[in-house]
MIDOSE-1310 file (N, C-alpha, C; in nm, 2 decimals, decimal comma, always signed):
residues 80
mtfc	+0,08/-0,12/+0,00/+0,00/+0,00/+0,00/+0,09/+0,12/+0,00; +0,05/+0,22/-0,07/+0,12/+0,35/-0,07/+0,04/+0,45/+0,00; +0,10/+0,53/+0,08/+0,04/+0,64/+0,15/+0,10/+0,77/+0,12; +0,02/+0,87/+0,10/+0,07/+1,01/+0,07/+0,09/+1,08/+0,21
ismt	+0,20/+1,14/+0,22/+0,23/+1,22/+0,34/+0,17/+1,35/+0,33; +0,09/+1,39/+0,43/+0,01/+1,51/+0,43/+0,05/+1,59/+0,55; +0,04/+1,73/+0,53/+0,08/+1,81/+0,64/-0,04/+1,82/+0,75; -0,16/+1,79/+0,70/-0,28/+1,80/+0,79/-0,31/+1,67/+0,86
sstp	-0,28/+1,56/+0,80/-0,33/+1,43/+0,86/-0,21/+1,33/+0,85; -0,20/+1,25/+0,95/-0,09/+1,15/+0,95/-0,14/+1,02/+0,88; -0,27/+1,00/+0,87/-0,32/+0,88/+0,81/-0,41/+0,92/+0,70; -0,42/+0,83/+0,59/-0,51/+0,87/+0,48/-0,66/+0,85/+0,53
pipe	-0,75/+0,91/+0,46/-0,89/+0,89/+0,50/-0,94/+0,74/+0,48; -1,04/+0,71/+0,55/-1,09/+0,57/+0,55/-1,12/+0,52/+0,41; -1,19/+0,59/+0,32/-1,22/+0,54/+0,19/-1,09/+0,50/+0,11; -0,98/+0,57/+0,13/-0,86/+0,54/+0,07/-0,80/+0,41/+0,12
likd	-0,81/+0,39/+0,26/-0,76/+0,27/+0,32/-0,84/+0,15/+0,27; -0,97/+0,16/+0,25/-1,05/+0,05/+0,21/-1,02/+0,02/+0,06; -1,00/+0,13/-0,02/-0,97/+0,11/-0,16/-0,83/+0,04/-0,17; -0,74/+0,08/-0,09/-0,61/+0,01/-0,10/-0,61/-0,13/-0,05
ffas	-0,70/-0,16/+0,05/-0,71/-0,30/+0,09/-0,77/-0,39/-0,02; -0,87/-0,34/-0,09/-0,93/-0,43/-0,19/-0,85/-0,43/-0,32; -0,76/-0,33/-0,34/-0,68/-0,34/-0,46/-0,55/-0,41/-0,43; -0,51/-0,44/-0,30/-0,39/-0,50/-0,27/-0,40/-0,65/-0,31
nsil	-0,28/-0,71/-0,31/-0,27/-0,86/-0,34/-0,24/-0,93/-0,21; -0,27/-0,88/-0,10/-0,24/-0,95/+0,03/-0,32/-1,08/+0,04; -0,28/-1,17/+0,13/-0,35/-1,29/+0,15/-0,49/-1,27/+0,21; -0,49/-1,17/+0,30/-0,62/-1,13/+0,36/-0,72/-1,09/+0,26
swff	-0,68/-1,01/+0,16/-0,77/-0,96/+0,06/-0,81/-1,08/-0,03; -0,72/-1,17/-0,06/-0,76/-1,29/-0,14/-0,86/-1,37/-0,07; -0,84/-1,39/+0,06/-0,93/-1,47/+0,15/-1,07/-1,41/+0,15; -1,07/-1,28/+0,17/-1,20/-1,21/+0,18/-1,28/-1,22/+0,04
wgvl	-1,21/-1,20/-0,07/-1,28/-1,22/-0,20/-1,32/-1,36/-0,22; -1,24/-1,46/-0,18/-1,28/-1,60/-0,20/-1,40/-1,63/-0,12; -1,40/-1,59/+0,01/-1,52/-1,62/+0,09/-1,65/-1,55/+0,04; -1,63/-1,43/-0,01/-1,74/-1,35/-0,07/-1,80/-1,42/-0,19
liil	-1,71/-1,47/-0,28/-1,75/-1,54/-0,40/-1,82/-1,67/-0,37; -1,77/-1,74/-0,27/-1,84/-1,87/-0,23/-1,98/-1,84/-0,17; -1,99/-1,74/-0,09/-2,12/-1,71/-0,03/-2,22/-1,66/-0,14; -2,17/-1,58/-0,24/-2,26/-1,54/-0,35/-2,29/-1,66/-0,44
giva	-2,20/-1,75/-0,46/-2,23/-1,87/-0,53/-2,34/-1,95/-0,47; -2,33/-1,97/-0,34/-2,43/-2,05/-0,27/-2,57/-1,98/-0,27; -2,57/-1,85/-0,25/-2,70/-1,78/-0,25/-2,76/-1,78/-0,40; -2,67/-1,76/-0,50/-2,72/-1,77/-0,64/-2,78/-1,91/-0,67
tlfl	-2,71/-2,01/-0,63/-2,76/-2,15/-0,65/-2,89/-2,17/-0,58; -2,91/-2,12/-0,46/-3,03/-2,14/-0,39/-3,15/-2,06/-0,46; -3,12/-1,94/-0,51/-3,22/-1,87/-0,58/-3,26/-1,94/-0,71; -3,16/-1,99/-0,78/-3,19/-2,06/-0,91/-3,26/-2,19/-0,89
tgnv	-3,24/-2,26/-0,78/-3,31/-2,38/-0,76/-3,44/-2,36/-0,68; -3,46/-2,24/-0,64/-3,59/-2,22/-0,56/-3,58/-2,27/-0,42; -3,47/-2,28/-0,36/-3,45/-2,33/-0,22/-3,42/-2,22/-0,12; -3,47/-2,10/-0,15/-3,44/-1,99/-0,06/-3,49/-2,02/+0,08
hkll	-3,61/-2,08/+0,08/-3,68/-2,10/+0,21/-3,59/-2,20/+0,30; -3,51/-2,29/+0,24/-3,43/-2,37/+0,32/-3,32/-2,29/+0,39; -3,26/-2,20/+0,31/-3,16/-2,11/+0,37/-3,22/-2,03/+0,49; -3,33/-1,97/+0,47/-3,40/-1,89/+0,57/-3,43/-1,98/+0,69
nffq	-3,48/-2,10/+0,67/-3,51/-2,19/+0,78/-3,38/-2,23/+0,86; -3,27/-2,25/+0,79/-3,14/-2,28/+0,85/-3,10/-2,17/+0,94; -3,11/-2,05/+0,90/-3,06/-1,94/+0,98/-3,16/-1,91/+1,10; -3,29/-1,94/+1,08/-3,38/-1,92/+1,19/-3,36/-2,03/+1,30
qntf	-3,33/-2,15/+1,26/-3,31/-2,26/+1,35/-3,17/-2,25/+1,42; -3,07/-2,19/+1,36/-2,94/-2,19/+1,41/-2,89/-2,05/+1,46; -2,99/-1,96/+1,48/-2,95/-1,83/+1,52/-2,88/-1,83/+1,65; -2,93/-1,91/+1,75/-2,87/-1,91/+1,88/-2,73/-1,97/+1,88
ilir	-2,72/-2,08/+1,80/-2,59/-2,14/+1,78/-2,49/-2,04/+1,72; -2,53/-1,97/+1,62/-2,44/-1,87/+1,56/-2,40/-1,76/+1,66; -2,49/-1,71/+1,74/-2,47/-1,61/+1,83/-2,37/-1,66/+1,94; -2,39/-1,79/+1,98/-2,30/-1,85/+2,08/-2,16/-1,86/+2,03
irlk	-2,14/-1,90/+1,90/-2,01/-1,91/+1,84/-1,94/-1,78/+1,83; -2,02/-1,67/+1,80/-1,96/-1,54/+1,79/-1,92/-1,49/+1,93; -2,00/-1,52/+2,03/-1,96/-1,48/+2,16/-1,83/-1,55/+2,21; -1,82/-1,68/+2,18/-1,70/-1,75/+2,22/-1,58/-1,70/+2,15
lmlr	-1,59/-1,66/+2,02/-1,48/-1,61/+1,94/-1,44/-1,47/+2,00; -1,54/-1,39/+2,03/-1,51/-1,26/+2,09/-1,44/-1,27/+2,22; -1,48/-1,37/+2,31/-1,41/-1,38/+2,43/-1,27/-1,43/+2,42; -1,25/-1,53/+2,32/-1,12/-1,58/+2,30/-1,02/-1,47/+2,25
isfg	-1,08/-1,38/+2,16/-1,00/-1,27/+2,11/-0,96/-1,17/+2,21; -1,06/-1,14/+2,30/-1,04/-1,03/+2,40/-0,95/-1,08/+2,52; -0,97/-1,21/+2,56/-0,90/-1,26/+2,67/-0,78/-1,35/+2,64; -0,77/-1,38/+2,52/-0,65/-1,47/+2,47/-0,67/-1,61/+2,50
């Protein structure tokens, strides 16, 4: 990433940072785009096959499990 040195601000504005992240060839960027494409592919397949209700039912049934997993991850990140 390239940053311009400015007299008024030591860091570039947020949109520039986001643009640099998505334009970079870092592993994190590749991972993000890969996950995004996989999710879009699954959703597109469900729409094309008419199984959208199955996806909605899955999220309704597993909402508490997903929330519990998120809380565990947050606790592990914050407390090590």
